KOLLO-839447 format. One record per atom (N, C-alpha, C): residue in one letter; x, y, z. Coordinates in steps of 0.001 Angstrom, whole numbers, plus 500000, padded with zeros to 6 digits. Layout:
# residues N
AXYZ;...
This chain:
# residues 404
M107557687026166854;M108136686473168083;M107500685119168398;K108329684169168825;K107833682881169281;K107907682852170808;V106805682433171442;V106743682409172907;V106282681023173354;Y107104680357174131;Y106754679023174623;Y106278679122176064;L104986678864176269;L104396678919177603;L103685677607177926;D104362676500177613;D103823675180177912;D104877674347178642;N105540674995179600;N106659674362180295;N106242673293181291;N104947673204181631;N104499672087182457;N104394670807181637;A104344670951180310;A104320669781179424;A105734669273179191;T106625670185178853;T108045669870178724;T108812671175178637;T110119671097178820;T110953672286178792;T112054672135177760;M112592673262177326;M113789673204176487;M114948672670177333;V115864671983176681;V117040671494177392;V118025672649177536;D118441672891178774;D119408673938179061;D120685673672178252;P121216674683177547;P122448674478176767;P123600673902177593;L123662674237178878;L124711673675179734;L124518672177179942;V123274671737179903;V122964670306180023;V123350669580178741;V123031670183177607;V123420669600176321;V124937669415176264;E125647670400176768;E127113670372176725;E127687669198177510;V127145668934178703;V127739667866179526;V127394666478179003;M126279666331178275;M125906665000177812;M126571664612176488;Q127049665594175722;Q127568665327174381;Q128681664283174327;P129687664302175206;P130789663332175073;P130358661876175195;F129203661637175807;F128795660264176101;F128040659610174942;F127940660324173827;F127356659727172627;F128426659095171735;S129566659762171605;S130549659277170630;S131980659199171148;E132222659655172374;E133574659589172918;E133658658591174078;I132799658754175063;I132777657848176222;I131489657031176112;Y131504656024175250;Y130270655358174857;Y130164653912175329;G131149653429176084;G131103652038176507;G129979651747177472;N129557650481177492;N128539650041178442;N129124650129179857;P128529650897180759;P129123651069182092;P129207649782182905;N128490648730182486;N128579647455183184;N129741646595182693;S130384647036181609;S131542646302181090;S132759646578181970;L133680645602182049;L134832645720182925;L136018646422182263;H135967646580180938;H137092647228180261;H137018648748180416;K138076649408179987;K138185650846180198;K137127651644179438;F136661651089178311;F135610651792177573;F134346651922178424;G134089650890179223;G132915650924180091;G133142651714181362;T134266651477182000;T134521652138183283;T134787653627183131;A135081654081181925;A135351655508181706;A134164656398182071;S132967655816182030;S131773656611182338;S131457656669183832;H132131655852184635;H131785655751186049;H131909657067186813;P132961657862186616;P133037659125187356;P131859660057187076;A131439660133185814;A130320661010185464;A129011660490186042;L128835659172186042;L127632658596186630;L127595658854188134;S128729658680188788;S128790658946190232;S128476660401190533;K128980661298189701;K128698662728189894;K127209663015189736;A126591662403188731;A125156662623188502;A124338662142189694;I124709660986190235;I124006660470191409;I124188661417192595;D125412661916192790;D125666662865193871;D124848664141193694;Q124720664599192447;Q123931665802192169;Q122457665578192523;M121959664397192241;M120572664071192570;M120373664061194086;Y121263663382194788;Y121143663286196247;Y121204664667196892;K122121665499196426;K122263666829197007;K121040667684196732;A120540667651195503;A119402668485195123;A118151668151195924;L117980666868196251;L116773666415196948;L116996666250198450;N118240666432198894;N118623666203200286;N118282664765200702;A118669663837199844;A118494662414200156;A119675661943200999;R119476660864201732;R120508660301202607;R121155659084201953;D122295658680202503;D122980657499201974;D122114656249202075;S121220656217203062;S120353655048203244;S119190655016202260;D119016656095201504;D117945656154200511;D118475655710199148;D117591655231198299;D117958654884196930;D117375655911195967;I118133656239194931;I117601656980193786;I117913656138192558;V116863655649191920;V117013654747190776;V116569655481189515;F117406655476188499;F117057656135187245;F116091655271186439;T115091655922185867;T114079655260185052;T113996655992183711;S113009655647182901;S112852656342181621;S112060657631181761;C111229657718182804;C110380658896182993;C109559658696184266;A108817659711184663;A107985659599185858;A106815658643185649;T106351658508184426;T105282657545184163;T105739656144184543;E106966655796184179;E107510654496184579;E107635654415186104;S108143655473186717;S108318655477188170;S106979655305188874;N105955656019188405;N104630655902189010;N104077654493188881;N104191653932187685;N103706652567187460;N104472651560188302;W105765651775188439;W106602650866189224;W106119650812190670;V105912651969191275;V105473651991192669;V104111651320192818;L103143651737192031;L101782651223192175;L101719649716191933;K102360649248190874;K102272647834190526;K103100646962191475;S104187647517191975;S104988646754192927;S104296646639194276;I103671647715194721;I102911647650195971;I101767646655195827;F101147646653194661;F100090645669194388;F100651644255194495;A101799644021193865;A102401642682193876;A102863642281195270;D103415643244196016;D104018642925197315;D103001642799198440;H101900643535198324;H100947643563199438;H099559643038199073;I099064643477197924;I097667643168197605;I097515641729197146;V098426641256196307;V098331639879195844;V098486638910197012;S099346639275197961;S099566638398199111;S098385638385200068;G097498639372199913;G096257639356200673;G096261640111201978;D097422640665202396;D097423641345203696;D096796642736203616;K096981643417202482;K096364644731202278;K095887644826200840;N094747645470200636;N094190645504199282;N093714646886198849;H094164647932199556;H093588649252199354;H094646650281198990;I094371651064197938;I095215652195197521;I094372653462197578;I094940654535198084;I094274655834198101;I095018656777197168;T094289657418196264;T094865658444195402;T093842659560195259;T093979660423194258;T093045661537194116;T092419661544192725;E091368662334192594;E090675662445191314;E091488663199190264;V092517663928190689;V093208664845189784;V094659664462189538;E095007663200189770;E096379662760189528;E096702662755188034;H097984662632187746;H098435662477186364;H097843661191185793;P097561661158184471;P096987659953183865;P097774658672184130;S099096658768184320;S099882657555184562;S099550656923185905;V099105657716186860;V098665657177188154;V097233656671188045;L096363657484187461;L094950657100187376;L094757655844186525;A095438655775185400;A095285654613184517;A095861653357185169;A096980653498185876;A097562652346186571;A096620651857187669;C096013652783188385;C095070652386189448;C093858651663188870;R093356652150187755;R092196651491187136;R092565650090186658;A093785649948186154;A094236648615185731;A094351647685186933;L094833648198188055;L094980647377189257;L093630647007189857;E092633647894189688;E091291647548190164;E090780646289189479;K091103646125188207;K090675644934187470;K091356643674187987;E092504643868188655;E093247642733189206;E092860642444190656;G091988643270191221;G091524643005192572;G091824644068193603;A092532645116193225;A092827646186194170;A091581647035194418;K091468647556195631;K090428648509195967;K091064649899195962;V090513650804195167;V091117652133195038;V090110653204195433;T090532654127196293;T089731655293196650;T090312656505195938;Y089464657215195192;Y089878658425194486;Y089354659628195272;L090237660272196006;L089821661348196898;L089388662589196131;P088364663284196644;P087994664573196062;P088998665642196480;V088990666746195754;V089808667904196128;V088876669054196476;N089416670056197163;N088574671197197506;N088447672139196318;S087811673277196513;S087513674175195396;S088755674818194790;E089903674667195438;E091154675151194846;E091958674011194229;G091415672812194249;G092099671673193651;G093120671032194555;V093027671274195857;V093997670763196821;V093376669641197653;V094172668611197935;V093726667512198789;V093912667928200246;E092878667797201042;E092968668202202441;E093395667010203302;P094374667214204186;P094919666100204972;P093877665315205752;H092877665994206319;H091883665273207111;H091065664319206246;V090940664634204957;V090229663739204043;V091053662471203822;V092363662643203649;V093241661476203513;V093117660585204747;R093214661188205913;R093130660434207169;R091831659644207271;S090741660251206845;S089426659631207027;S089236658370206185;F090044658208205129;F089873657051204249;F090911655947204483;I091894656195205327;I092892655165205621;I092288654105206536;T092483652838206156;T092017651721206978;T093192650772207230;D092944649711207975;D094009648739208214;D094322647918206964;K093557648127205888;K093805647445204619;K094531648339203616;T094810649597204001;T095450650535203079;T096939650230202953;A097385649961201716;A098794649666201454;A099566650917201057;L098915651835200341;L099637652971199769;L098719654170199609;V099264655359199885;V098622656631199537;V099486657279198462;S098878657729197368;S099613658372196281;S098963659718195970;V099672660805196283;V099161662166196066;V100238662993195391;M099907663621194261;M100902664433193561;M101335665635194408;W102608666023194254;W103159667130195051;W102546668447194586;A102502668649193278;A101900669858192701;A101187669458191422;S100082670138191153;S099256669792189999;S099901670237188696;N099898669355187721;N100406669704186399;N099502670703185688;E098233670744186064;E097290671615185373;E097096672958186067;T096928672944187383;T096665674183188116;T097907674760188774;G098902673925189016;G100078674360189754;G099871674377191259;M098671674027191721;M098395674064193154;M099232673011193880;I099759673409195046;I100671672569195814;I099912671879196942;N100003670562196985;N099314669802198026;N100114669820199337;P099434669649200464;P100102669651201772;P100828668332202024;I101907668118201289;I102622666851201311;I103191666549202698;K103686667556203376;K104265667317204691;K103218666788205665;E102048667403205681;E100981666978206586;E100467665590206226;I100302665322204926;I099838664002204502;I100881662947204850;G102153663283204678;G103220662358205030;G103231661988206501;E102958662967207361;E102912662693208798;E101756661752209143;I100626661935208468;I099482661053208690;I099823659626208270;C100453659479207102;C100819658145206611;C101830657484207544;K102791658263208023;K103784657735208959;K103111657255210236;E102187658057210751;E101457657706211978;E100647656427211792;K100060656276210599;K099189655133210334;K099952653913209816;G101260654065209572;G102041652947209062;G101712652587207634;V101366653613206830;V100993653404205432;V102062654019204539;L102461653321203495;L103448653848202557;L102866655039201794;F103731656020201498;F103291657262200854;F104144657521199618;H103468657712198487;H104122658013197208;H103647659368196704;S104563660129196126;S104176661398195514;S104822661551194142;D103993661891193169;D104472662273191846;D104891663742191964;A106211663977191977;A106740665325192207;A107236665982190928;V106730665504189801;V107174666014188504;V107057667538188412;Q105947668081188910;Q105711669518188759;Q106262670340189917;A106882669685190875;A107438670395192027;A108946670566191927;I109639669520191563;I111102669551191553;I111600670560190516;G112452671457190961;G112980672499190093;G112135673752190068;K110940673698190680;K110060674867190724;K109899675403192138;I109868674486193100;I109796674857194510;I110807673996195265;P111233674405196442;P112171673569197199;P111547672224197556;V112289671162197315;V111867669810197683;V112972669210198540;D112715669126199836;D113676668603200800;D113113667304201365;L113686666190200960;L113116664900201317;L113446664471202749;Q114185665314203472;Q114335665080204913;Q113348665916205718;D112722666863205057;D111739667719205732;D110340667120205666;V110137666175204765;V108830665537204609;V109018664024204661;H107971663318205080;H108043661855205132;H107320661290203911;V108096661038202858;V107569660430201639;V108436659220201334;D107797658086201095;D108542656850200848;D109032656734199414;F108233657234198466;F108583657135197053;F108274658469196373;V109205658947195556;V109010660207194835;V109406660011193375;S108487660315192467;S108728660178191023;S109097661526190422;M109971661481189399;M110398662729188751;M110838662460187317;S110812663517186497;S111244663441185100;S112168664607184792;A113279664332184109;A114266665375183816;A113725666446182878;H112850666061181960;H112431667031180946;H111496668112181494;K111102667990182750;K110293669036183377;K111156670138183983;F112478669885184132;F113349670936184674;F114580671136183784;H114326671212182481;H115335671571181483;H116393670505181276;G116000669251181501;G116812668110181100;G116184667481179862;P116762666397179352;P116219665757178155;P115020664859178457;K114218664610177445;K113137663637177550;K113739662228177542;G113068661305178210;G113519659916178164;G114315659468179369;V114384660309180407;V115059659884181630;V114321660476182825;G114141659643183838;G113497660067185074;G114154659343186227;A113507659403187368;A114072658730188534;A112970658413189533;L113293657500190434;L112422657192191560;L113262657233192827;Y112858658067193764;Y113471658115195091;Y112775657095195975;I113561656323196713;I113031655279197587;I113627655478198981;R112803655900199923;R113283656171201283;R113755654892201977;N114903654989202631;N115453653879203424;N115541652571202637;S115787652694201332;S115921651502200473;S114755650535200654;Q113553651104200794;Q112321650330200962;Q112235649220199912;P111932647975200316;P111789646898199326;P110712647232198297;L111022646971197036;L110093647250195948;L110406646279194826;S109432645483194434;S109663644514193363;S110013645235192070;P111028644754191339;P111388645412190074;P110234645378189079;L110085646448188325;L109112646470187236;L109707645774186017;L111017645922185839;L111730645312184719;L112717644281185246;H112723643101184664;H113657642045185043;H114615641769183890;G115795641240184229;G116718640860183177;G118175641143183444;G118496641691184609;G119893641977184906;G120040642551186291;E121251642926186618;E121546643443187955;E121834644938187931;H121335645627186919;H121579647055186819;H120928647799187985;M121557648864188391;M121070649708189488;M120761648872190735;G121719648011191069;G121576647203192272;G120445646203192191;G120073645811190988;G118977644871190801;G117607645532190853;R117571646842191009;R116296647562191099;R115621647701189740;R116439647966188698;R115862648201187367;R116816647690186299;S116404646667185593;S117240646090184543;S117242646970183301;G118300646851182539;G118454647629181319;G119751648415181348;T120443648436180234;T121702649185180155;T121469650648180487;L122327651191181335;L122138652567181787;L122240653550180620;N121333654525180623;N121290655569179602;N122245656681180034;V123541656437179845;V124573657276180454;V124447658761180100;P124342659136178812;P124293660576178522;P123106661271179173;Y121974660574179252;Y120777661186179802;Y120819661248181330;I121427660249181949;I121593660278183404;I122534661414183803;V123634661546183057;V124562662655183304;V123827663992183127;A122991664063182093;A122238665285181827;A121244665586182946;M120586664548183468;M119602664762184532;M120276665299185790;G121461664751186091;G122190665252187249;G122523666725187116;K123002667117185939;K123329668530185707;K122081669397185736;A121001668906185138;A119764669688185067;A119188669946186448;I119189668936187304;I118611669137188634;I119510670042189478;E120817669970189245;E121730670875189947;E121452672320189543;L121314672572188255;L121044673929187769;L119684674432188248;A118701673543188268;A117339673957188629;A117198674279190107;T117952673581190951;T117749673719192395;T118757674653193061;T119833674995192374;T120795675950192928;T120181677350192933;N120212678021194074;N119585679346194215;N118128679337193758;I117408678299194150;I116040678134193653;I115121679258194100;E115325679803195284;E114462680890195749;E114579682103194837;E115783682389194397;E116011683511193487;E115335683248192144;K115480682025191639;K114834681667190375;K113316681763190504;M112771681268191631;M111327681325191863;M110822682757191851;A111552683649192504;A111117685050192586;A111056685684191209;S112026685398190370;S112061685958189021;S110902685440188168;I110689684122188225;I109591683525187448;I108247684014187973;R108090684062189290;R106823684482189889;R106466685921189495;A107460686799189449;A107203688193189089;A106633688287187672;K107189687509186758;K106678687509185380;K105298686880185329;R105130685778186038;R103813685106186069;R102741686037186610;D103040686725187701;D102049687608188323;D101703688786187423;R102698689301186720;R102423690416185800;R101522689964184666;L101775688782184133;L100918688221183088;L099520687962183622;E099447687370184793;E098154687036185385;E097336688288185674;D097951689293186258;D097246690532186570;D096692691190185313;A097471691163184245;A097028691777182990;A095838691030182393;L095875689696182459;L094782688914181881;L093515689023182721;L093669689203184019;L092504689343184892;L091816690698184732;E092411691594183958;E091735692846183634;E090572692617182683;L090602691484181989;L089489691121181105;L088277690748181943;S087097691073181462;S085877690715182186;S085658689211182162;D085010688699183202;D084623687287183275;D085780686339183014;T086895686613183652;T088027685696183606;T088328685240185026;F088791684017185153;F089037683414186459;F090343682639186420;V091149682787187434;V092365681988187574;V092144681029188732;V092461679777188492;V092213678747189498;V093279678801190588;G092837678982191812;G093708678824192957;G094465680062193390;N094696680142194679;N095468681226195273;N096912681141194812;R097430682213194257;R098782682179193687;R099856681914194740;K099571682175196008;K100548681940197062;K100790680445197284;N099809679615196919;N099954678172197086;N100052677472195730;R100594678192194773;R100770677667193424;R102241677654193061;T102641676713192228;T103999676780191702;T104168678128191000;P105343678741191086;P105495680129190657;P105383680363189163;N105261679293188382;N105271679463186928;N103915679227186267;T102883678874187028;T101667678316186419;T100443679201186579;I099677679310185476;I098378679972185469;I097403679048184739;L096282678710185371;L095174678065184666;L094040679068184672;I093805679678183518;I092836680765183412;I091637680329182588;S090479680707183043;S089237680389182349;S088590681683181888;I088199681728180623;I087617682937180036;I086223682602179543;R085220683093180245;R083851682752179858;R083563683239178440;G082957682331177662;G082621682665176286;G083711682325175290;V084819681760175763;V085938681437174869;V086302679963175047;E086042679151174028;E086405677738174073;E087925677601174133;G088389676671174961;G089821676476175109;G090512676159173799;E089914675284172969;E090537674910171706;E090619676098170758;G089573676940170765;G089601678140169929;G090696679092170356;M090859679216171674;M091893680104172188;M093282679575171827;L093464678273171929;L094753677698171562;L095070677945170089;W094039677876169261;W094216678124167823;W094728679542167598;D094096680512168249;D094520681906168089;D095924682131168643;L096201681534169810;L097535681685170385;L098581681055169474;N098266679893168927;N099209679211168045;N099461680024166781;N098426680664166271;N098600681528165099;N099512682712165412;G099531683102166672;G100440684159167102;G101774683615167568;Q102020682335167318;Q103261681636167686;Q103501681630169195;I102396681450169929;I102462681300171382;I102041679868171713;G102901679142172396;G102599677765172784;G101980677726174164;A100768677178174262;A100076677010175540;A099318675691175467;S098467675412176439;S097699674169176409;S096389674341177155;T095529673328177008;T094278673313177766;T094390672427178990;G095565671897179275;G095741671031180451;G096856670045180222;S096675668823180671;S097715667813180597;S098065667476179160;A099355667522178840;A099805667155177489;A099531665690177210;C099437664875178275;C099195663441178094;C097753663156177697;A096907664185177755;A095514664020177337;A095102665157176414;S096069665705175666;S095831666932174905;S094896666748173721;E094687665493173271;E093792665281172144;E092354665018172594;D092137665035173898;D090808664808174451;D090076666132174523;L088979666272173761;L088251667536173705;L087100667595174700;Q087064666642175635;Q086042666696176662;Q086378667775177666;A085419668054178555;A085639669061179588;A086842668683180437;N087587669685180871;N088754669477181706;N088332668839183027;T088837667632183296;T088397666892184481;T088843667559185773;V090006668211185750;V090471668899186948;V089548670067187273;M089133670813186246;M088239671950186491;M086872671481186977;L086414670351186464;L085157669795186965;L085302669371188420;A086461668811188753;A086688668323190115;A086697669451191133;I087103670659190692;I087157671772191638;I085875672602191631;G084876672156190850;G083576672798190937;G083216673737189809;A083997673759188735;A083644674617187603;A082422674050186893;D081581674933186361;D080448674436185584;D080944673924184228;S080074673275183495;S080476672610182263;S081044673584181241;E080463674777181173;E080955675767180206;E082378676193180547;L082602676547181814;L083932676989182217;L084957675873182063;A084514674633182263;A085438673504182182;A085955673270180766;H085320673922179774;H085797673847178395;H086636675060178021;T086854675982178964;T087513677238178606;T088899677399179213;G089341676444180006;G090615676604180700;G091809676629179760;I092700677588179993;I093959677675179259;I095089677686180283;R096049676791180107;R097188676745181010;R098388677434180372;L098923678399181104;L100133679098180698;L101208678775181727;S102317678198181292;S103365677803182244;S104723678313181758;L105350679121182612;L106596679798182291;L107798678945182700;S108982679415182341;S110231678800182795;S111226679898183126;R112395679506183591;R113412680519183906;R113972681167182647;F113633680632181482;F114074681228180222;F113037682191179636;T111861682292180242;T110829683212179763;T111279684648180004;T111112685506178990;T111593686887179079;T110443687868179288;D110782689072179728;D109785690130179910;D109141690508178591;S109903690554177533;S109331690917176231;S108348689853175755;E108602688599176088;E107653687538175731;E106348687697176508;I106443688117177758;I105234688371178541;I104446689519177936;D105117690596177558;D104446691743176934;D103715691312175670;Y104387690548174837;Y103795690084173582;Y102573689205173857;T102685688318174832;T101582687413175160;T100369688183175655;I100576689156176506;I099452689955177023;I098694690605175880;A099420691233174985;A098778691935173870;A098031690969172959;H098665689868172601;H098027688917171684;H096849688210172348;F096985687888173619;F095936687190174342;F094668688042174381;K094813689320174689;K093647690198174787;K092958690362173430;K093739690456172372;K093154690550171031;K092393689272170689;A092957688124171059;A092321686840170772;A090998686708171519;V090971687110172788;V089733687047173566;V088657687928172932;A089030689123172529;A088060690031171898;A087496689422170624;R088351688820169810;R087898688220168551;R086967687043168802;L087358686167169716;L086579684953169961;L085263685253170659;R085258686232171545;R083994686603172184;R083031687247171190;A083580687939170224;A082737688600169225;A081974687597168378;I082528686388168229;I081854685365167412;I081245684261168272;S081251684454169601;S080700683454170508;S079209683706170715;S078372682774170249;S076925682939170395;S076512682891171855;S077166682046172649;S076786681937174050;S077147683200174816;F078312683771174534;F078727684977175261;F077914686177174806;A077627686232173518;A076838687354173000;A075412687321173541;K074890686104173722;K073521685950174193;K073404686260175681;V074321685693176459;V074254685874177898;V074901687176178321;G076052687474177657;G076773688691177997;G077583688510179248;P078445689467179522;P079258689373180732;P078400689491181972;T078901688957183069;T078164689055184324;T078163690483184810;P077164690869185638;P077098692237186144;P078417692647186781;G078906693793186382;G080158694294186933;G081375693750186223;G081160692742185350;G082273692169184597;G083405691703185481;E083067691051186594;E084085690699187579;E085077689686187031;S086341689938187306;S087412689023186948;S088295688869188164;K088704687641188417;K089447687468189655;K090229686164189701;E091175686166190622;E091842684938191026;E090943684354192100;C090504683119191940;C089458682693192847;C089415681176192994;E088587680782193948;E088160679396194049;E086945679282193141;L086845678215192368;L085687678025191510;L084644677187192246;H083412677608192214;H082340676893192875;H081302676455191845;H080459675519192223;H079372675107191343;H078454676296191061;H078044676409189806;H077150677502189436;H075736676944189241;
């Protein structure tokens, strides 16, 4: 049996999504900016995709949704444009983000620091969540932007976006959220929260790789990242990727329709898997499951190196990860686990298991059995675990991780 449990990295494309995008490769293939019928033939499908996006996110007519290549582009666009619009002009020079953002945010911020931006990297609490009062305490009259991810790609923990948005609104500071791990997993209503910019990627909710979007509240001015044409109202130059935009519209419609029902089904499987793995001694799951995306488990197994565990899981044809796919070749300690207070040993043991609506009960059963066998094998050859042994009582739990 093959079991894919790395859905926070990417997802399979829903067959219904593949079906709607197919005609736009070889039948309706004209450039949509062309005036002839070959080009205009794609306009109805593009309009439908835009409508699907607006409906799924509860965006208003006064808001913009601009298609990009991915959330990494969207994140860079917001950060670099705010830098160009505010920091270079000298009126504001400060960006606030967190220690646990996606690499596309952290790397962009570090690049902007070299250009003169002042960046504050906020700490998170022991569950990996940013606390609103901490955000408030660092905002100054020089703060141009706050950027906080909606949900963690590694832990699945959901940040208090609504509360942070209210603080930013009160302080007159622009607010950006990377919502890649939230959209399609939990309800995202952009009229219920005050967020100025929201980044997303289709391949995180069963759409294709290579297409994303940026939501812009009230058509907020934002300097283009790409120049060269009047595409997307002058917001982003480049010929529209019609089949992928059509696919993203369908994917977000499928992901968000009856989302509560989908969440309940995924959560039930996730909880059954999590409960079974927590039967093992000295295992820890990061964060309260009630404040986690319903598909995500970040589990730490004392005495079992994350890379070793991935090797065993892969041999059993189970796909998992040790954290962000964008940093998957980095064998250093997991920075998110360090940020939430895990000791150095535990920070090397985290395994992320992320389900999707296509995950089956039989796949969960298979994973539980193989996972437990792998832990037994790896602990048997672990010198550190054999020497120290399990903690008294062999406690295993869903918990907040603290410094040891």
